[in-house]
SERODO-238023 format. One record per residue: residue in three letters; x, y, z of N, C-alpha, C, CB in turn. Coordinates in pm, whole numbers, plus 50000, padded with zeros to 5 digits. Glycine has a CB too. Layout:
REM SERODO-238023
ALAXYZXYZXYZXYZ;...
***
This chain:
REM SERODO-238023
MET528335154053035527985142652951529215133952928527395147452815;SER529085120852953530225111952936530525109952788529965098453004;ASN531705104352763532115101852625531155091952558533565096352621;HIS530725081852635529795072152578528455078552543529575060652675;GLN527965087152631526705093952603526825102852479526275102352723;LEU527975109452467528205118152351528225109952222529535126052367;LEU528895098352225528945089752108527545084752068529885077852134;LEU526745081252168525395076552139524535087952083524745070752266;GLN524695099752137523955111252087524345114251942524195123552176;GLN525625114051914526085116451778525615105351683527615117551774;GLY525625092951735525135081851654523655083451622525365068651726;TRP522895087751720521455089751698521185100851596520755092951831;GLN522005111251600521875121951501522145116651361522835133551534;GLN523185108351349523465102151218522335092751177524805094351223;HIS521815085551274520705076251251519505083851195520315068851382;GLN519135094851261517985102751219518195108951081517705113651320;ALA519455111551048519775117250916519845106650807521095124650923;GLY519685093850845519705083150746521085077350720519155088050618;ASN522065081950796523425076850779523615064650871524495088050810;LEU523025053650832522945042150923524295035750948522005031850867;ASP525165035350850526485029350871527275037050977527265028850739;LYS527235050250966527965058551064527345057151203527975073351020;ALA526025056651206525345054951335525755041751400523815055451317;GLU525765031051321526135018051375527565018051427525965007251268;GLN528445025051358529835025851406529875031951546530695034251309;ASN529105042551567529085048851698528535039451806528245061651694;TYR527395032851773526785023951872527735012551909525455018351818;ARG528365006851808529264995451834530544999851903529594988151702;GLN530965012051876532145017051946531885017552097532535031151893;VAL530685021652135530335021952277530245007752332528995029352299;ILE529614998752256529464984852301530824978052316528594976852203;ASP531714980652222533044974652229533794979552353533854977852101;SER533564992252385534244997952501533584993752631534265013152490;ASN532244992352627531494988952748530304980152711531005001852823;PRO530474967052704529384957952664528184958352758529914943852656;GLN528334964252877527234965052973526434978052961527784963753115;ASN526634985252850525884997552828524544994052763526695007652738;ALA523494993752844522174989552795521644999152689521184988652910;ASP521925012052704521425021852607521985019152467521795036052651;ALA523265015752462523895013052332523225001252262525395010352349;TRP522884990852339522204979252280520814983052228522094967852384;VAL520134991852299518814996252252518945004452124518095004452361;PHE519885013752121520095021551998520415012351880521235031752018;LEU521265002451904521614993051798520374985151754522734983351845;GLY519554981251852518324973951818517384982251732517624969651944;ILE517274995151762516415003951682516925004651539516365018251744;LEU518255005951525518835006451391518564993451315520355009051399;GLN518724982251381518474969351316517004967851278518904957751408;PHE516114972751363514684972551331514424980851206513844977951450;ASP515004992651200514805001451084515344995150956515485014951109;GLN516304986150970516834978850854516064965850828518314975650875;ARG514964964150902514114952250891514834939450931513594950850750;GLN515834940851015516524929151072515854926051206518084931851089;PHE514634921451199513814920451319514354910051417512384916951280;GLU514784898551366515314888051453516564892951526515634875451373;ILE517434899551452518674904451512518364915351615519624909951402;SER517384923751585517054934551679516544928951812516004943851617;THR515814917751808515334911951935516514907952023514424899751907;ALA517574902751961518744898852039519384910852107519784891751949;SER519434922152036520014934252096519174939252213520144945351990;TYR517854939252195516994943752305517094934352426515534944652257;ARG517194921352399517304911852511518604913952588517224897252459;LYS519664917552516520934920352585520784932652674522074922552483;ALA520074942752623519844954852704519054951452830519094965552623;LEU518034942952816517174939552930517864930353030515904933052880;LYS518824922652982519604914353073520474923153163520474904352994;ILE520864934553108521674944053185520784952353277522464953253090;ARG519614956553222518724965553298517284960953271518934980753257;ASN516714953853365515374948253344514284958953349515094937653449;SER514474969053432513494979853441513824990253334513484986253584;TYR513304987953215513694996053100512514995753001515044990753032;PRO511475003953022510255003052942510485004852793509275013252989;ILE511435013352754511695015252611512165002152548512745026352589;ALA513054995152617513564982552563512464972052554514714977252650;TRP511584971352657510484961752652509534965052537509704961852786;ASN509234977752521508354981952411508954978652275508064997052420;ASN510234981752259510874979252130511014964352101512244985752127;LEU511304956452206511354941952188509984936852143511804934852320;GLY508934941852207507584937852166507304941352021506564944352255;ASN507774952851977507534956951839508264947951740507954971451819;SER509494944251772510234935051685509554921351681511684933551732;LEU509104916651796508414903751801507094904451723508144899651948;ARG506444915951727505234917851646505524915851499504654931751670;MET506624921451452506974920151311507334905751274508144929351278;LEU507744897951373508074883851350506864874751366509164879351445;GLY505714880651402504494872751418504374865851553504424862451311;SER505224869351649505174863251783504234871451871506604862451847;VAL502944869551848501934878251907501914877452059500564874851852;ASP501854865452114501714864052259502934869352333501494849452296;GLU504104866552280505334871352346505424886552335506594864852282;ALA505024892052221505014906652206504044912952306504634910552063;GLU502874906852324501894911952420502484912552560500634903252419;GLU503224902252600503844902252733504834913752748504544888852759;CYS505544916652640506504927752645505794941052666507334928252515;PHE504684943152593503954955752608503334956852748502854956852500;ILE502854945652801502324945652938503414950153036501794931552975;THR504614944753018505714948353107506084963053092506944939553080;ALA506154967852968506504981952944505494991053013506554984952793;LEU504204987853002503164996353061503114994953213501804992853002;SER503524983553265503604982153411504724990753468503804967453451;GLN505784992453388506915000553432506695015453406508184995953362;GLN505865018553303505565032553270504105033053222506555038153159;PRO503155034853314501735032953283501155042253177500955034753407;ASN501765053553151501245062653049502095062652922501165076853105;TYR502805051952897503785051152788503035050752653504695038552804;LEU503055061752582502295063352458502665053052353502495077352403;SER503955051352327504375042252222503925027952249505885042752206;ALA503915024052375503485010552409501995008652382503795007352555;PHE501185018952409499755018152376499565016752224499005030752428;LYS500305024852148500205024152001500575010251951501115034751936;ASN501745005551997502244992751947501374981051992503674990551992;ARG500844982052113499984971252162498694970752080499664973252314;GLY498134982352049496964982651964497244977251826496424996551953;THR498364981451768498714977051634499004962151630499934984751583;LEU499614956851737499854942351746498564934551722500444938751883;TRP497494938551792496254930951783495484933851654495374933951903;ILE495634946051604494994949051475495554939951367495204964051436;TRP496884939351356497504931351250497334916451274498974934851237;ALA497044912651398496764898551427495314895051393497044895451574;GLY494544905051352493164902751315492184904151428493024889351257;GLU492674907651547491804909751664491484924551672492494904651796;ILE490574928851585490314943151568489804949651696489304945251457;GLU488854943451762488284949451882489334951051992487104941051934;GLN490214941152003491284941852102492224953452070492064928652108;GLY492534955151941493394966251900492764979751929493724965151753;LEU491474981051897490774993551923490794996852072489324992751873;LYS490664986652154490674988652300491934995852344490544975152374;TRP493094991652290494344997652336494605011252274495504988452305;TYR494105013652153494165027252099493335036652187493655027651952;GLN492125032252223491255040552305491825042552445489855034352314;GLU492465032252499493105033452630494235043752622493655019752678;GLY494985043652512496035053452495495495067652490496805050552368;LEU494315069452428493725082852419493245087852555492555082652322;LYS492965078852649492615083352784493795090652848492185071452872;HIS494995085952818496205092052873496685103652786497305081552888;HIS496425102752654496935112652559495815116452463498185107052481;PRO494825124252509493615126752430493845134052299492665134452511;GLY494945141152286495195148452162496195141752070495675162052193;GLU496485129052095497515122152018497025119351876497915109052088;VAL497685125551780497245125251639497245111051583498145134151554;GLU498335103751607498455090551545497375081051596499835084651573;LEU497055081751723496005073051775494655076251714495935074251927;HIS494335089051700493085092851635493065088051490492885108051641;ARG494165090351419494245085951280494065070851270495605090151217;ASN494725063451360494605048851358493175044351383495535042651464;LEU492505050951477491105047751502490275050151376490555056151619;GLY490575061151307489855064151184490025053251080490305077251128;VAL491265048951060491545038550960490775025750994493055035750953;ILE490795021751120490145009251158488625010151144490515005551302;HIS488055021451182486605022851166486215023351018486105035351238;LEU487045029150934486775028750789486845014350739487775037650711;LEU487835006850786487954992750749486694985050787489184986550816;LEU486124988450902484934981550950483654986750885484834982851101;GLY483774997250804482595003250743481845012450836481674992550694;ASN482455016250948481845025451044482195039751003482325022351192;TYR481595044350894482015056950834481675069150921481365058450700;GLU480605068450997480235079951082481325082951184478905077151154;ILE481975072551234483085074351328484405075951253483175062351425;GLY484565068051148485855067151080486305080051015485805056650979;TRP485415086650941485855098650868486315109850961484745103650780;PRO485555113351066486055124051154487395120751219485025126951262;GLU487565108151261488855104351322489985104651219488755090251385;TYR489675100351098490705099750994491195113650955490185092450871;ARG490365123850979490795137550944491965142251029489625147250960;TRP492225135651140493385139251223494695137851145493435130451348;ARG494675130351036495915128550959496495141750911495665119450839;TRP495655151950897496155164750848497035171850950494985173750811;SER497075166751071497975172551172499385166851163497415170251311;PHE499565156451081500905151051061501735160650976500845137050994;PRO503005162151008503875170350921504055163650786505245172750987;GLY504195171850683504485166550551503265163650465505265154250564;MET502055165250521500855163450439500755175050340499575162550529;TYR500495171750214500545182050111499275190550106500765175649976;ARG499475203650099498435213150065499025223149965497885220350194;PRO498235227649867498755237949777498885251249849497845239449655;THR499765259549803499925272849859498825281949804501345278649827;THR497855284849886496695292449840495945298449959495745283349758;ASN495185308949931494295314550031492885309150018494275329550020;ALA492645301049918491305295249899491025285150009491185288449759;PRO489765283950050489435274550159489405260150111488095278250219;THR489565251050207489385236850180487885234050163489995228050294;TRP487555226250061486135222750038485665213050144485935216749897;LYS484515216150202483925207450305482445205150277484115213450445;GLY482125203950149480755200650112479925212450065480085194350226;GLU480525224250047479765235950002479245233849860480645248450009;PRO478145240749821477645239849683478715244049584476385248749665;LEU478775237049471479855239349374479355244449240480625226549353;GLU478075247249229477555252549104478305265349066476035255149115;ASN478885265448946479645277048894480875280448979478735289148886;LYS481385270649053482605272549130483725263949071482375269049279;THR484955267849099486115260249054486795253949175487105269248976;ILE487125241149163487785233949272489055227449221486855223349334;LEU490105228249300491385221749270491485209049352492585231249299;LEU491685197849286491845184949352493275180149339490875174449294;TYR493705171549433495075166449430495135153749515496095177149480;PRO496075144849482496265132849566497015136549692497025121849489;GLU496785129049798497515131749923498445120349959496535134150037;GLN498295108849891499095097149929499805091649804498205086249995;GLY499775078549781500585072749676499905072449540500975059049714;LEU500595065849445500075064849309498755057249304501095058049219;GLY498675046549383497435038849385496255047149429497585026849476;ASP496465055649531495395064349577494965074149468495825071949702;ALA495945079749398495625089149290494795082349182496915095149229;ILE495215070349142494495063049038493085059449084495265050348999;GLN492945055149208491635051049258490665062749273491785044149390;PHE491155073749329490225084149373490055095749276490675089449503;ILE490775095749164490525106449066489105105649012491545105648950;ARG488445094349036487045092748993486135103449053486545079049032;VAL486545109649165485655119449228485495132049144486185123149366;ALA486425134549052486295146248965484975146048890487475147048866;ASN484585134348844483345133048767482125136548852483205118948711;GLU482135132448978481015135349066480895150349092481165127849199;LEU482015157149112481975171549137481585179049011483325176549188;LYS481995173948895481595179948768480075179548755482255172648649;ARG479465168548796478005167448791477325177748880477585153548832;GLN478015181848985477445191649076477615205949027478065190149213;GLY478145207248906478275220448845479615226948862477255229248900;ALA480605219448913481935225248936482785225048810482645217749048;ARG483685234448804484805233548711485935227048789485225247848652;VAL486475215948737487385207648816488795208148759486875193148820;TYR489715212848841491135212448810491765201448894491835226348836;VAL492745194448836493475184148909494975187148903493165169948851;GLN495575188149020497015190649028497715177249045497365200249147;ILE498635174248956499235160948953500665161848902498395151448864;GLY501475151948936502835151348884502835150248733503585139648946;THR503835156048670503895156748523503775143048458505195163348479;ARG504385132848516504415119748452503055112848451505425110948520;LEU502125117248537500805111048540499805118048449500275110948681;LYS500195129448391499235137148312498735129448191499855150248268;ALA499605121848126499195114648006498115104348037500395107647941;LEU498215097948153497195088248194495925095148240497735079248305;PHE496075105748317494905112048378494135121148282495335119948498;CYS494695123848166493935131948071492685124748023494805135647951;SER492605111648048491405104048010490355103748121491795089847974;ALA490675108948239489755108148353488535117048328490465112248484;PRO487345111748343486135119748319485955130448426484905110748315;GLY485425141848383485115152648476486225162548501484705146848604;VAL487395160248442488535169148466488585179748356489875161148470;ASP488535192348396488595203348299490025207548269487825215248351;LEU490905205948367492285210448348493205202548439492425225648376;LEU494325197648383495375191348461496485201548483495925178648390;VAL496855203148609497835213148648499075206148701497255222948754;ASP500265210648657501515204748706501665207148855502715210448630;ARG502125196748924502315197549070503255209049106502865184249124;ASP504275211249027505275221349060505095234348982506655215849034;GLY504005235448906503795247348825502915257648893503185243548694;PRO502725269248828501845279548885500395274848885501965292848805;LEU499625279648981498235275648995497295286248938497905272949143;PRO496295282048864495265291548819494345294948936494445285648700;PRO493505305048922492565308349030491535297249050491845321648999;PHE491125295149174490075285449206489405289649336490665270849217;ASP488195284449358487395288449473487625279449595485935288349437;TYR487855266449569488075256849676489185247249635486765249149709;HIS489715240149734490655229349706490375217949802492125234049717;ALA490765205849762490585194049847491395182549790489085190149859;SER491805173449877492415161149829491315151949778493255154249941;PHE491695142249696490715132649645489955125749759491405122149558;ILE490715121449862490085114049971489165123150053491155107750062;GLU489525135750067488625145050136487285146050064489275158750146;VAL487305145549932486055146249858485175134149890486335147049706;ILE485795122249896485045110249934484415112250071485975097649935;ASP485185117750163484725120250300483525129650300485865126250385;TYR483675141450240482605151450252481395148450164483155165150217;LEU481595140950056480415136249983479605126650070480835129349852;TYR480325118750149479615109850242478835117850346480605100250312;GLN479415128650394478715136850492477435142750434479615148050543;ILE477445145450303476275151350237475225140750205476695158550107;THR475645129450151474715119650096474495107450185475195115049963;GLY475435105050277475375092850356475805080550279473985090850407;GLU476415082650163476875071550080478295074250031475925069349960;ILE479035063350008480375064449950480245066649799481225051649981;ALA481035075849746481005078749602481845068349528481545093249573;TRP481245056549507481965045649443482255048549295481175032749455;GLY481425056749232481585059249089481235047249003482995063449060;LYS480215039649044479885027148974479505029448828478745020249045;ASP478915041048799478475043548662479625046448566477515055248660;LEU480835047148618482015049548533482485036848464483145055448615;PHE481895025448500482345012648447481305006648353482645002948562;THR481785001048244480954992948156481504978748160480924998548010;ASN481094970448067481464956348072482954953848081480914949347953;ARG483754960247996485184957547993485984970547991485554948847871;SER485424981148043486174993648046485905000948176485805002547926;GLY486835009348212486725017048335486775031748306487805013248432;TYR487345039448398487345053948384488695059548339486945060348515;LEU489695050948322490975055248265491265047248139492125053648368;SER491905053748044492205046947918493405053547853490985047047823;VAL493955046747754495035052347673494615051047526496405045047701;SER495455055647436495075056247295494895042447235496125064047216;ASP494005041447136493815028947063495115024546997492715030446959;ALA495905034246951497165030946883498125023846978497835043746826;LEU498185028447104499085022147201498585008347239499225030947326;ILE497285006947253496724993747283497014984147168495194994647307;GLU496894989047045497144980746928498624976846919496714987946800;TYR499514986146954500944983246953501244971247043501754995547000;TRP500664971447164500934960547255500184947747217500574964647397;ARG499064949247148498374937247097499274929946997497024941047031;HIS499904937646910500834931546812501994924946885501374942246713;TRP502504931046991503624925247066503214911747125504104934847177;PHE502054911347189501574898847248501304888347140500304901347330;ASP500664892447032500354882846926501624877146864499494889446818;GLY502624885646846503894880946790504584871046881504814892646762;ARG504494873647010505074864247106504364850847103505014869947246;SER503044851147094502264838847095502554830446971500774841847103;GLU502674837046855502984829846731504354823246740502924839346611;SER505314830546796506664825046811506654812946904507634835746864;ALA505894814047014505824802947109505174790847045505044807047235;ASP504154792946963503474781746897504414774446803502254786746821;GLN505264781946732506184775746636507244767346706506854786446551;GLN507554770846831508584763446904508054750846970509194772347009;LYS506744749846981506164738247047506124726246954504764741447098;VAL506334714747010506174702246935504704698546939507074690746992;ALA504114696946822502684693846817502424680246879502174694146671;LYS501424679846965501034667247024499554668047060501894663847149;PRO498844656647046497424657147072497134660647217496784643847037;GLN496214670047238495814673447372494434679947366496844682947438;THR493784679947480492474686147487492594701147458491834683847626;GLU491744705947370491774720047334491434728647456490784722947218;ARG492294738247487492054746947601492194761347558493024743647717;LYS491504769947628491674784247604493074788447648490584792447679;ARG493604798347580494884803947622494614817347690495854805647500;LEU495074818747812494854830947889496184837947913494154827748022;ARG496184850847888497334859147921497074865248059497574870247812;VAL497944861948153497754866148292498974873948339497504853848385;GLY498754886248383499834894248439499924892048589499624909148408;ILE501134891448642501324889548785502184900748844501954875748814;ASN501844904648966502534915449036502534911749184501844929549011;TRP503684911349248503764905549382504334914649488504584893249376;GLN504974925349450505714933349548505314948049539507224931949526;GLY504944953949654504694968249659505944975549703503554971349754;ASN505764987949738506884996249783507374991249918506465011249792;PRO508614986549928509104981050056509194991550166510464974750036;ASP509145004350131509195014850232507825017550294509745027550172;HIS506765011850235505435013750291505335006250423504345009050193;HIS504715012450524504685006650658504004993050661503985016050753;ALA503104990350566502364977650568502864967650463500894980250546;ASP503994970650400504444961950291504674947550336505714967350230;VAL505194945950458505484932550508504204924150519506164933350645;TYR503054930750529501784923550541501074921550408500864930850635;ARG501454929050305500664928450183501424923450060500114941950154;SER502744923950062503494918249949503684903349970504874925349933;ILE503964896349862504064881749865505314877649789502784875149804;PRO506064867849838507214863049761506754857349627508014852349840;LEU507464860249522507104855449389506874840449387508184859149289;ASP507714832949455507614818249447506294812949502508774811849524;MET505584821149581504274816949628503274815649513503754826749732;LEU503554822249401502664821749286502994810249191502714834849211;ALA503924801549231504364790449145503204781649096505354781849220;PRO502164779049176501074770549125500424775848998500024768949231;LEU500474788848976499844794648857500614791048730499744809848871;ALA501894787748747502724784548631502494770348582504194786448665;ASN501754762548658501524748448622500174746148556501634739748744;ILE499514756848516498184755648457498304755848305497244767148506;ALA497884745148242497944744548096497054755348037497514730548045;GLY497584762447938496814772847871496994786647929495384769347875;VAL497764787848038497984800948101499404805648071497744800248254;GLU499504817748018500804824247996500944835348101500924830147850;LEU502034834948175502264844748279503214855648231502824838048405;PHE502854868148262503674879648226503944887848352502984888248118;SER505184891948370505544899648488505114914248472507054898848514;LEU504344918848567503994933048577504764939748690502494934748598;GLN505844933248732506654938248842507764947048786507244926648926;PHE507744959648824508764969048779509464974748903508154980548692;GLY510784976348895511504981849009511574971949125510854994849055;PHE511174976449244511234968149364510604954449338510534975049482;GLY511314943949375510784930349364511054923549233509344930649386;SER511394931049129511594924748997512824915648998511754935448889;GLU513764918249090514964909749097514614895549139515984915749195;GLN513464893649203513074880149245512914870649127511774880649325;LEU512514876149013512274867648897513574861148850511644875648783;ASN514664868548853515954863048809516474852448905516984874248797;GLN516014852949030516494843649133515534831949153516704850849265;SER514444831549076513374822049101513374810649000512034829049098;ASN512824799249042512614788148949511574791448844512204775749024;LEU510834802248866509804806348771510364814548656508724814348842;LYS511664816748657512264825548557511904821748415513754825548572;SER511874808848387511554804348251510064803448225512194790948225;GLU509254805048331507804803648318507084817148309507264795748434;VAL507784827748341507154841048344507884849948244507204847248488;THR507124855848155507714864448052507884878648103506834864447926;LYS509084883848087509334897748120508864906648005510844900148148;LEU508394918448039508034928247938509284935847896506944937947992;PRO509254942247779510444949447733510854960747828510204955247594;ASP512124964247824512644974447914512064988247888514134975047903;HIS511514990547768511045004047736509635006947787511085006047587;VAL509044997647861507705000047916507695012748001507234987847999;ASP506775021747969506545034248043507745043748044506175031048185;THR508675041847953509795051347946509455063447860511045044447891;ASP508475062047773508015073247691506515075147715508305070747539;GLY506075087547707504635090047710504045091647847503945079247642;GLY504815089547953504285091648087504115078748164502965098848080;ALA503995080248297503875068748386502595061048357503885073248533;PHE502725047948351501605038548344500895038148209500625041948449;THR501305046048109500575045647983500775032347911501015057247892;ASP502025027847900502265014547842501615003747927503775011847827;THR501755004948059501174994748147499664993948129501514997848294;ALA499005005348116497555005348092497214998147963497015019648089;ALA497985000747857497734994047730498004979047740498595000147620;ILE499024975347814499324961147837498174954447911500644959447917;LEU497664961248014496544955748090495324953448002496184965048207;GLU495124962147905494004960747812494144948147727493894973047722;ASN495364943047715495624931247633495744918347714496874933247553;LEU495524919347844495574907547930494164902647960496334910648060;ASP494064889647982492774884048022492534885548171492694869447984;MET493604886048247493464887048393494774892148453493074873348455;VAL494644898548568495794902748647495674896448785495894918348657;VAL496764890748833496854885748970497874894449042497264870248975;THR497464901049148498334911049209498074912449358498164924349141;THR499074917249428498894921549565498414936049563500214920049648;ASP498264941949681497704955449692498754965849655497184957949836;THR498844968749526499824978149472499124987749376500984970749401;SER499874997149323499305006449225498854999049099500325017249188;VAL499504987849066499084979848950497664974648971500054968048927;ALA497314970949093495954966349121494944977349089495814962049268;HIS495244989549130494325000649106494255004048957494755012949185;LEU495385003448890495365006348746494564995848670496795007148691;ALA494764983148704494004972448640492504974348664494464958748691;GLY492134977748787490734980248816490204992348743490544982048963;ALA491025002748731490575015248670490375014148519491575026248698;VAL491135005348453490935003548308489924992548278492275000248239;GLY489494985148383488454975148365488944961148335487574979348258;THR490214958248362490754944848341490334935748456492294945148328;LYS489964923548425489614913948529490814911848620489144900448468;THR490594913348750491704913448845491404904748966492004927748890;SER492394896849005492344889049129493324895249226492674873849104;LEU492794900849334493604908449429493844900249555492924921749463;LEU495104897949587495504890849708495624900649824496854883349686;LEU494894897849931494864906850045495314899750172493474912650064;GLY496084906750255496474901650385495274900750478497544910450446;LYS495484894850593494384892650687493724905750730494894885250811;VAL494514916150745493964929350776494394938850664494454934550918;PRO493544941050566493944948950450493794963950474493134944850328;ASP494124971650373493884985950376492374988550389494454992750250;TRP492004999850449490605002450482489675001750363490485015950545;ARG490155005150245489255005950129488684992350089489995012050010;TRP489334981450130488884968050091487924962050193490074958850073;LEU487684969150301486814964450409487334951250466485364962650357;ARG486614945850561487134934550637486724921150577486664935450780;SER485684920950498485204908350441484624910950303484144901750533;GLY484314899950234483724900950101484714897149993483224914950077;SER484194891649885485034887349772484954896849654484644873349727;SER484194907749669484104917849564484204931649628482794916449483;THR484364941849545484484955449596483744965049504485964959549608;PRO482964974249559482284984149475483254993549403481334992249558;TRP484494994149449485445003149383485744998549240486735004049463;TYR485834985449219486214980049089485364967749057487734976349086;PRO484374968948969483464957748941484134945348885482404962248846;GLN485264946948816485944935548755486974929048848486624940048627;MET486954932748974487964927849069487354918049167488594939549145;GLN488084906949191487734897549296488804898049405487584883249240;LEU488374896749529489274897549643489514883649701488714907049751;PHE490784880349721491184867349778491954870349906492044858849676;ARG491334867250018491814871750148492514860550225490654877050231;GLN493554864450299494164855350395493154852250505495464861350455;SER493124839850547492324836450665493194836050790491614822950644;GLN494514834450770495464834650881496604844150847496004820450911;PHE497094850850948498174860450929499364854050858498604866351064;GLY499804859950748501004855450677500824843250590502064852750773;ALA499624837450587499404824850513498774827850377498504815050594;TRP499574826550271499114829650137498664817150060500204836850060;ASP498914805350113498644793150037497184792149993499004780950121;ASP496254794550084494844792750052494344802749947494004793950177;PRO494604815849962494134824949857494774822349722494394839149898;VAL496054818449720496684815149593496034802649532498204812849612;ALA495724792749617495064780649568493684783949509494914770349681;ASP492974793449569491674797449516491814803949379490964807049613;ILE492854812049361493084818249231493484807749129494184829149242;GLU494314798249172494704787249082493464779849033495664777449153;SER492544776949123491324769949085490504778248987490484766649209;GLN490424790949013489704800048924490304799848783489714814348981;LEU491604800348776492274800448645492104787148573493764803548662;ARG492194776148646492014763148582490624762048521492254751748683;ASN489634766648592488274766348538488114775248417487274770448645;ALA488854786448416488714796048305489354790948177489334809248343;THR490274781348188490944776448067490234764648002492364772348099;VAL489244759248071488534747548016487664751547899487674740648125;
***
């Protein structure tokens, strides 16, 4: 093995371990010594892609291909970077070239399918996933991807079985137990342990299944992180909340929340929407009246202070609406680039007389407010939100005191829907499967309206629709 190969191998090991600075040093050391090393340029391009420097990564891949044109990995990776930049046609040409050079190239089939899925050409994307399965019939990710897309299309008979392939991925959580996974068996006088398998939003959305299993005669335990227990103690149908890291009581079956949705569908032929859990202005999660009242006083005190600062002037009487806004999801989520929105895109909402905007952005993305022209138009909540009493308890009480929430697809959207707050949800052109491909409402949350992109990356129209909705609501 040459010195350059050794440096690249060591760099890749650092890269895989998350030590990106050290990895980059190795890659650049090889490039500095030998600028014609195509492999080094590809490794550097991968690192830049992982840092979301998509434009820069394309330059690195192009340098590699200028050195070595017959290089399917470089063509595939260049196509993937171009995909992230929205250059659909050019990315397609790259994948075509990669597959012409290596006809059974699995990653190119995956990326080519994903290119067309995110471009909104669902059938074209499915074609390339299915083509990939002809060459790699046991490929877990392709099966999982097919499942997600068929669920998005409402093709549940195909979607659920394909989506079950996700359990073959490493890192999927299962409790340590000898009890079997529930697959639709009768639950009368049986105990079942439920748990989330994905993020906070999934846990908030799908804990509703506990109530359905309770109706079937089950004793329902829910295993959850300690910080969510205060919120989930209000969930109907739950007999016991169990700490994620604590000892487990005896139970007969276990299943993730989403598995329950799946197998209930196999039994009934219907999705367990839990529609009966909602009334006019309430949902299936709640917090104490005292906490809701605490935040009502906070909002009322703010409004009184704002009124005293205003100079009285004659104007048409308008309703005053308290509107919470949330724009950024977890940047580490694979689809964040498609579903989060820059804060400044919501600027039209700040120009509506009678609307008070409150930031529901915590952590990631909250720094945008300090850098935005909207800084003086959007009220920040106090720093002590959710620091006591458990995750989301203050946020739930705050949501109860808002007239509306405008949000992208984040855990805040699910919490707002779960407590029954009127919610306007901004969705990318190809949203998560639970929102389906079309429609302005969702059976998951009766108080939620969906505002969809009609073109990839274009948020102007859905934001304008929400602006119009808010203007009408203040009259």
